[in-house]
N, C-alpha and C positions, 0 to 999 in steps of 0.2 A: 585521593578523592576519585570516586568512580566517574565515568563519563556522564551518567545520568544526573549525579549530584552537581557536576560541573555545569551541565546545561541548565539545570534548575536554578543554580546560583546566578548564572549569567542573566537569565530572564528576570529574576528577583531584583538584582542590582539595577538593571535597566529600567524596570517599572518603578522602583523606589526613586531612582534619579529623576524620572519624568515627573512624578508626583511632587517631590521636594522642589525641583526646579520650577514647576508650575506655581507652587505656593509662593516662592520667592519672587517670581516674575509678577504675580498678582499684587504683591505688596510693594512693588516698585523697585526691587533689587535685581534689575535686569542683568547687570554684569555678573553678579554672584550666581544667578540662575544659569547663565551661559557656562560658567565654570562647572557647576554641578552636572549639567547635561553632558559636557565634554568628558568629565571624570567618569560618569556612568557609562559612557560609550567605550571607554578605554579597555575594560576587560573583554568585551565582546570582540573588539578589534584585535586584541592580542591573541585570543583563542582562535579566531578565524584565520589569522595570519599563520599560526602554527599548523592548522588543519590544511590550508592550501599548500604550504610548504611540503607537508607529508604527501599530499596528492601529486604534486609535481615530482617528488622523488619516485613515486610509483607510476609516473608517466600518465597521470590522469589530470584532467582539467574540469572543474565544476563551475556552474553559473554563480555559485556563491562568491566567486572572485569579483563579480560586479558589485556585490554588496560591500566587499572590502574596499574596493576603489571608491565607491560612492561615500562610505563613511569617512575614509581617510581624506578625500577631497573636501567634504563638508567641514571637517575639523580644520583643515588647512586654510579654508576660505572664510572661516568665522561663522559657520552655520551649524552650531552644535545640536540644535533641536532637530534639524533634519537628519543629522547623523544618528541621533538617539532613536528616532522613529524607525529608521532602517535597522538599527541594532535590535530593537524589540521584535520586529518582524522576523529577523534571522534567528534569534534565540528561541522565539516561540515555535518556529518550525522544527528545531532540534528537539524541543521538549515533546512535541506531538509525535515525532518519530520514536522517541524513547518509550512513550506511552504505548505505542502500537506493539513493540516487541515485548514489553512487560505483560500486556494483556494476553498476547498470543501464547506465551510460554508458561503461564501461571499453573496450568493443570498437567504439565508433562512430568513423566517419571523417568528415572535413570535407566539406561540400557541394561545395566547389570542386575536389576532388581530380581530377576528370575534365576540368575545364576546361583547354583548351590554354593554355599560357603564352607560347609563341613561334610565330611564323609565318616562313616562308621567303619573303622579299620580293625580287623582282628589282630589281637596280640596274645601274649601268653596269659595275660590277666583278663581276657575277654575282649569285648569290643570297646574301642576308645575313639572318641570324636576328635578328628584332626582336621586342620585346614585342607581343602582340596588340593592346594598347591604342594602339599607334602605327600600326596599319594604317588606311589611308584608302581611301575609295571610289575605284575604278579602279586600285588597286594590283594588280600582277600577282604571284600567289603560286604556289608550288610545293607540292603535297601528295603526300607519299610514301606508299607502300603501308603500310597499317596505321595511318596517322595520322588523328587527329580533325580535321575541318575547323574552322579557327579562327573564321571569319566566313562569312556568307552570300556567295555569289558565283556568277558565270556560268562555265560550263565552256568552256574555250578549245580543248581537244583534241577529237578526233573523237568519243570516247565515254569513259565512266568507269563503274565498278561501285561502288555505295555500299551499305554496311550501314546502313540507316536505322532499325533496330529500336529504338534508344534514343529516337527521336522519334515513330515511328508504331506501334511494336509489331510491324511486319511482319518476320518472321524471314528472309525470302529477299532476297538482295541485289538492288537495283534498278539496271537499266542506264539510264544517261542519255546523251543525245546533245549535240553541240556547241550551245552557246547556252542549255541548260537552266540554271535557277537552282538551285543546290545549297545545302542548309541546313547551318549550323554544328551541330556535335554529331554529324553523320553520320561514319562511318568509311570510309576508302578501302579497299574490299574487293578492289581490282584493282591495276592498275599505276599508276605515278606519272603525275599529270596536272597541268595548269596551270589556274589559277582567276583570274578578274578579280573583285576584291572589289566587291560591290554594296551593302554596308552596313558601318558600323563595328561593333566588337564589341558595344557596348551596345545596338545596334538589331538584332542578329542573333537567330536562332531560339532558340539555346540560352540566351542571356541572358534572353530573354523567359520561358522556362520557369522559370529560376531565380527571376525576379521574382514569378511566379505562386506559387511555393512559399513565398516569404517573405511575400507578402500573405495567403495562406491561413493560414499559421502565426500571424500576428498576430491572427486572428479567434478563436483558441482562448482560453477563459477559463482563468485560473490554477487549479491544483489547490488545493482547500480541504480541510484535514484533516477526517476524519470527526468528530473531536471538536468542531470549531467549529459543526457543525450542531445540537448540543444546547446551545450556550452560552446562547442567549437564555432557555431554560427553566431550565437548571441554576443559573446564577449567582444570579438573584434568589431561587430556591427555597432554595438553600443558605444565603444570607444571612438569609432569613426564618426558617428553622428554627434557625439559630445564635442569631439575635436573640431568638427566642421562648424558647429554652432558657435563655439568660442572664436574660431578664426574669422568667420564671416561677420560676427557682431563686435568682436574685440572685447567682449565681456565674458570673463571666466565664469561668472555666476550662471550664465545660460548653459554652459557646458555642465556645471554642477547640477542644475535643474534636470537636464537630460539624464544624468547618471542616477539621480534619486528616483525619477519616474521609471527608469528602466530596470531598477532593482527587481529581479524576477521572483517576487513573492508569490505570484500565482503558481510558480513552479515549486518554490520552497515550501509553501503552505498547502495549497489546494490539493496537490497530488497525495501527500501523506494523509490529509484529512479524509479524502475519499477512500483511500486504502484502509485507513483505520476504521472508517464507517463500515466498509465491507467485512472486515475481520470481526467487528463487534456484532454486526447483523448475523453473520454466520455462527458466532458463538452462542447467540440466543437461540439458534435452531439446533444446537448440539453439534455444531461443526467447528472444531478447533483448528484454526489455521495458524501456522507458526510464523506470523508476521506478514507484512505487506509483500515481501518477496514471494512467498508461497501463493498468495492471492493473484499477483500479477502473472506468475508462471502458469497458474491454473487457467487464467483467462485466455491463454494462447494455445491451450491443448487442442489437438485435432484427432488424436487416437486414444482410445481407452482400452486398457487390458484388465481383465478380471481373473483372480484366482477362483477356483470352483468351491471347494469344501469350506464351509463357514463364511463364504462371501456371497456367491450366487445361490448357494444352498444353505440350509440351516445348520450344517456342521455336526450332525449327530444322527445316530440310528433312530428312526421313527417307524411306527407301524403305518405302512402305505396301502396294505390290502389284507383282507382275511378271506381265505378260500375254505369252505366247509363242505363236509359230506352231506348228502341229501338228508333232510330231517333235523339237521343241527343248526341252531340259530347262531349267527356270528358272535353276537354279544355273549351268549351262553358259553361258547367255546373260549372266548377271550377272558371271560370272568374266571373260568376254571384254571386256565393257564396262568393268569395273573395271580390268582390265589396261591398257586403252587410256587410261582417265582418269588414270593415273599421270603422263601427259605433259601434263596440262591444268592451267591456272591458274584455271579456272572455280570459282565458289563451291560448285557442286554436286558437283564431282569427289570431294572428300573424303567427302561423304555416300555416294556410290556405293561408294567403296572400303571405307568402314566397314561398309556393308551386306554386302558380299562377305565380308569377314573374319569378321563375326558368323555367317555361314552356313557357315563353314569352307572357303570357296573358295580355291584356290591361284591366285596372280596370276603372270602371265608378263611378260617384258619386251617392251614394244611397240617397233616400229621404223617408219621412214618416216612419222613423225608429222607431221601438218599440221593446225593448229588455225585455224579461222575464228572470230575474236572475235565473241562474241554469237550464234553459230550452232551450233557444235559442233566435233567433232574426228574425224579419221580417221587410220588407220594400220594396220599389220599386226601381228597377234598370232598366234603359232604358225603363221605362213604364211598366215593368212586375213585378208582385207580387212574391217576393222570400222569402222563409222561410228556415232557416238553424238552426238545433239544434237536440234535442232528438226526438225519434219517437213519444212520447206522445204529443209533440207540433206540429210537422210537419205532421204526418200521424197517428193520434190517433185511428181511427176507421177501416181503411182499412187493409186488409191482405197484407203481403209483396209479391210482384211478385217474380218469380223465379230468376230474375237477381239480386235481392237485398238480397236473402237468403245467410246466412253464415253457414259454417260447425259447428262452435262453437262460438256462439255470446258472450260468457263470456270472450273470449280471445282477443277481439278487442275493440277499442274505435271508435264509429261510429258517423258521422254527417250526418243526413238526410237532403236532399235538395229538396224542391218542387218549381215548377215554375207554377204560375197561378193555384194553388190548385191541381196540378198533381205531384205525386212523380216522380222526374226526375233523382236524383243521390244519391249515397251513398258514402261519403268520408270516407275511412278506414284509421284511424290514428294509428300509432304504434311507437315503439322505434326501429329505424333501427340499424341493426348489423353493426359495423364498417367495412369499406371495407378491412382493413388489419387484421381483427381478425383471419380468418382461416389461412392466411399465417403466422401470428405470432405463432399460436399453432404449425404449422408444423416446423417452424424455431427453436422453443424451443426444439422440439424432436430431431432435427438434432444436436442441440448444447449439447445434453446430458441430458436434463430433462426427467426423467423417467415417472413421473405422472403429468398430467395436469387436474385440476378440477375447478369447479365454486362454490362459496358460495354467496348466494344472499338473500335479503329480499323479493324478488318477489315470486309469487306463483309457484307451481311445474309445471303447464301446460306451463307457459311462459319459465321457466328455461329449461324444456325438449325440447322445440322448438329450443332453442339455442344449446343445446347438440346435437340434430339431425343434425345440420349443421356443427358443429365444431368437433364432434367425441371426446368428452372429456372422461376421465377415470372415473369421478364420479361427481355428482352434489348434493349440499345441498341447498334446497329452504326453503322459509318462515323463514329465520334466523333473529333473533334480533342481535344487535351489540354484546351482550354478547355471544350468540350462535356462532357467527362468530369466536370469540376468542377461544371458546372451540374446534371448528373444526381445527383451525390453530394449537393449542397446540397438538391435537391428531395426526395431520400429522407430526408435528415437532418431536414427539417421535419416528416416524418411519424413518425419513430422514430429512436433512436440507431443510427447506421450505421457499419459498418466497410468499408473499401476494401482489397482485396488486389491488389497489382501487383508488377512487377519492373523496369520500364524507367524511364528518365528521363521519358518521356512520361506516366508514371503519377504522378510526384512531386506535381504540383499537386493531383490528386484525393486522394492519400494524406494530404496536409496539410489538405485541406478536410474530411475525414471526421471523425466522432467519434473513430474509431481508424483509423489507417493501418497496414497490415501489409505489409512489403516482403520479397520473397524476395531475401535478400542473399548467398546462397551463391555466385552467379556474378558478384558485384560490384555494379553499379548503385548507385554511391555516392549520387547525388542522391536516389533513391527511398528508400534506407536512412536518409538524414539527415532526410527529410521525414516518415518514418513514425514511429509511436509504438512499434511492435513490428517487430523484424527477425528473420526466420527464417534461421538460420545453416546449416540443413540443407536441401538441395535437394529438399524434399518438402512438398506442401501439406497433407498430413494433419495437420501440426503446427498448422494454423490452428484446426481443431476442438479439438485438444488445448489450445491456448492459451485458448480460450473456456472449456473445462471447468476448467482450472487457475484462471483468473481468477474464475469464479463460485464455485468452492469456497473460494478464499482469502478473497474478500469475505464469503461466508457465515460462515466461521469468525471473521473479524474482528467481524462484527455479533453473532455469538453470544457472543464474549468480552465485547463492550461491554455487551450487555444483562444477561448474568449478573453481570458485575463491578459494574455500576451497581445492580443489585438487591441484591447483598451490601452495597455501600456504603450503600444506603438503610437496610438493617437496622442497619448500624453507626451511622448517624446517629441513628436512633431510640434505640439503646442508649446512645449518648453523651449525648443530650438528657436521658435519665432518670438519668444519673449512673453508668451501669454500665461506662463506658469512660473512663479518663483520657486526656489527650492522648498520652502515651507509649504506652499500651495501644492507643489508636485508631490511632496510627502503625504499630504492629506488626500490628494487625488489617488495616490497609490494605496493608501489605507482604505479608501472607498472601494477600490477594485478588490482589495483583499477580502473585505467583508462580503462583497457580492459573490466572489468565487468560492469562499468558504461556505456560505449558506447553500450554494449550489452543490458543493461537495458533500455536505451533510445529508443530502438526499440518499446517499449510499447506505445510511442507517436503516432505511425502510424500503419497501417496494416488493416486487414479485418474489415469491419464494421458489417456485418451481417452473419447469418447462411444460407442464401439462398434467393430465390426470395422474393420480398417484398409484392406483391399484388395479390389478387384474385378478381373474380367478386363479387360485393356487393350482400348480401342476406338480407332479411328483416325478422324481427320478430314482434310479435304483443303484444299489451298491453291491460289493462283493467282499468276502466270500461267505459260505455258509458257516453256521455255528459249528466249531470243530470240537 
């Protein structure tokens, strides 16, 4: 029987016993009712005793020990109804905790979903699909368009275009030449090519990232319920008060009444309810938290680290500027270039066409198309000779006019466009800053985040351009996945730290942080699995909203605990002086439970964010030029 089924069965037995015993008592069979109540309490006592024994073996003490003592004492002193009420409160708390974990983990996917399962290996009879674990060094492999590279290997064909964003965070496909070593986990963004394996799957790049994720996850301490933090103080204090009441009055029932009233159900129930409410509230906003542990950890964060590509930026090539020669309308030049790009397989072609469509340009059918791989494309559009591509192809000999000059050519990706052999336009492509990036940073500061920084695999010039817009506290550029982990650990030593990222290359850093937040709307299974929080909406303003929800929920939980314990303390005093019998004490405790649970349920609603959501979009640049 699983733990969840066991907890549900405990609660069902206790409730059934309460109802059946109540019916028997109402019909005058009080002795039989007492037996039913005692029997219904038995399973809860047995399970709780086993749980406490395990905790003691692990050198932990929880406040649920008070519940065991009170139930056992009530049964021994002939107060089975009081014992059963305590049993129902304890079993209900466990069921609520189970519900929290089930709700939080419902939409998660496995870490290895993206890992290639098969490789196309060359044999005497052609290419045969084999499990990647059977690929050996020097095997010749075929990688088709859109496929993930199964192992590291050397390129055998003249050239290949790879999307390495999952490994490096770089959104623009990288062109490789024959002999280059290609890394597993990359995606073939061009045409089919051949690969000579240089490493087995377990020694390849993607497998290394997966191992780093697993290693970082093992360093996390298990979540300890908020109740356990008070156990060392509450348990001896409760026993002392109960013993004093018995000793001074000579009546053991007074001691029992103290134990029943002191059963820390505000701790056992209120805290989980508030945390569950926060998790549910976040889920409705597209923020998937992996249980109350993630929410509680997020509420304590003081430092926020962001990846750049795909996190602070939109994660792909976008048209950020059009420079045109005098007399050439930007939309006209873009329409001609986009019409020509319809015949291209280059990774930037779709970006150019999307930009034209967004600006309402009409596309024509190109003819006489000739594409030079890695350089550009030429053809006729509406009878005009159009070229689009690198400077070497489009404008190899002429000097650049003033309108086409850039302040720092290494920081942008450029597409030169000529019309009838005259340089007509320069399309500047880049990775656009998310519209909500600046507002998110501001909202985090209002929410109590002290330091906000960026750690990225991109170059320093690009990273500093983002910093100039967002006003970050620090920037780490040119970082490998392992270096990102080092940065996260260094910040974590100073204060609780959250890491926000979207790619597989961010997964180790997400796992190493106090709280990892993954942008899961576009996939990125490995990072989603490594993270504690997954944003199901492609918007980073939910990061600040998650922090606000977490802090509010934990605040409500603490409020419920403090108020509940204060009321329980008053009840203990009243029971010690004989003003509350065990049954009355149990009912008083139930009233406290209802009050603190209703308060805890406030976590299901409330403020969503720490301030305004949006600011005007700003653009950043990327490298290199179309090759």
